[in-house]
N, C-alpha and C positions, 0 to 999 in steps of 0.2 A: 810738647812732650808726646811721644807716640802713645797710642792707645794700647791697653794691655794685650789685646788680641792681635796686634800687628806682629809680623814676623820679627824675630830677633836672633842675634848670633849665639847667645848663651845666657847662662844664669850665674851670678856671683853668690858665693856662700862664704861667710866667716865661720870657721870651724870652732866648735866649743873647746874651751880649755879651762883649767883650774888655777890660772895664774892671776886672776883679777879679783874683783870684789865678791864673786860667787865661787867658792871652792868645790862646788858640786855640779858645775856645768857639764863636764864630761858624762857623769853618771846620769844626769837629767836629760841631756839633749843628743849625745853622740849617735845613738842608734837611729834617731829621727834623721840626723844629717846624713848618715850612711844611706838610709832609704831614699832621701832626696837625691843624692848623687847617683844611686842605682837607677832611679826613675828618669832622671834627666839625661844621663850620659849617652843613652842610646839614640837620642834624637837631636841633641845640641851639645855645644861645648859647655863645660862646667869649669868655672874659675873659682878656685878654693884659696882663701886667705888663711894661712896658718900662723900661729903665734910666733914661731921661730923655726929654724932649720931642723932642730931635733923633733919638734912636733910634726913637721912636714914629713919627715922620714917615717915616723910612727903611723901617720895617716895613710901615706902611700902603701905601706905594708898592710895595714888594715883593709884598705880598699882592694888591693891585689888579692888578698886572702878571700875576700867576698866575690871575686871574679869580675871586677870592673875593668873595662878597657881604659887604661891610663893614657892612651894616646888621645882620648877625648877630653882629658882634664889638664888644665894648666894650674900650677901651684905657685903661690907667692907667699913669702915669709915676711910678714909685717906684724908687729905687736898690735893686739886689739884688747879692748876691755870687755866686750860682750859679743854676742852672736848676731845681732839684728842689723845686718848690713842694709836692709831696706830703709832703716831709720837714719843711719849715719853715712852711708856710702854712695855707691855708684848710681846716681840718678842721671840717665842720659837724656839729652834733649837735642833738638835741631835748632840752630840759630836762624836769623832772618835770611841767610843765604843757603839754607838747607844743609849746613855742615854740622856734623855730629860734635857734641860737646858734653862735658861732664859738669854737673852743677856741684858747687861747693858751698853748702849751707853751714851756718853755725849750728853745731850739734851740742846740745846742753844736757844730754842723758836724761831726758824726761824730767825737765825742770830740776836738774842737779840731784836726782834721786839715786844716781849710780855714778861710778867713775867714768870719765871720758877723756883721759889723758891721751890715749892712742887713737880712739875711734874717729876723732875729728880729722885725723891725717889721712884716712883711707882714700878719699877722693883725689888727693894730691898724689899719693902713691900710685893709684890706678892710672891716673893721667900720664905720669912719667913712664909707667911700664908699657902701656899700650899706645902711647903717642896721640891721645885725644886731648885737645886743649880743655882747660878748666874755665868755667865762668863762675865767679864768686857771686853768691846771692846774699844780699845784706838782710837776711831774715833767719830766724831760728826754726830748725826742723826738729821736732820732738824735744 
C-alpha cells in the first residue's frame, strides 16, 4: 500500500444523501463535502460517487454554483448506504509486479451497526469504471 504522503491521482468521495439509514446525512455532512471538493479540485482529480443520477445532477448544480471547475471532477452514480468511502471503498495497492489494484474487503458496517447493502459493492464498481483489477481480501474492514 502506498504511503499517505506519496503522490496520487485523486481523491474519492461518497456524497451524503438521505436515502439510507440516516435521513439527516445531507443536513449534517453536505457542506463539509462541498468544502472537501473545493479544497481538493484545484490540485487533483476528485471522484464523486452519488446515490443516483438525480442526486448527481443536484450535486453538479450545487458545485457549479459554488464555482468549482467540474472538469476536475468525475461523477459516478452508484447507490451507497453511507459516506465513509475510506472504510468501504477504494483502497489502492500495488501487487508483487508493481501493478495497481483495488482491494475488495468484506465491509460489515462497523460490526453491522449500520446498513451496508450497497457500500460493499463500491470497490467492484470502481474497478469496472476505471479498469483497475480487484483483489479480494478475505478479511473484514470496519
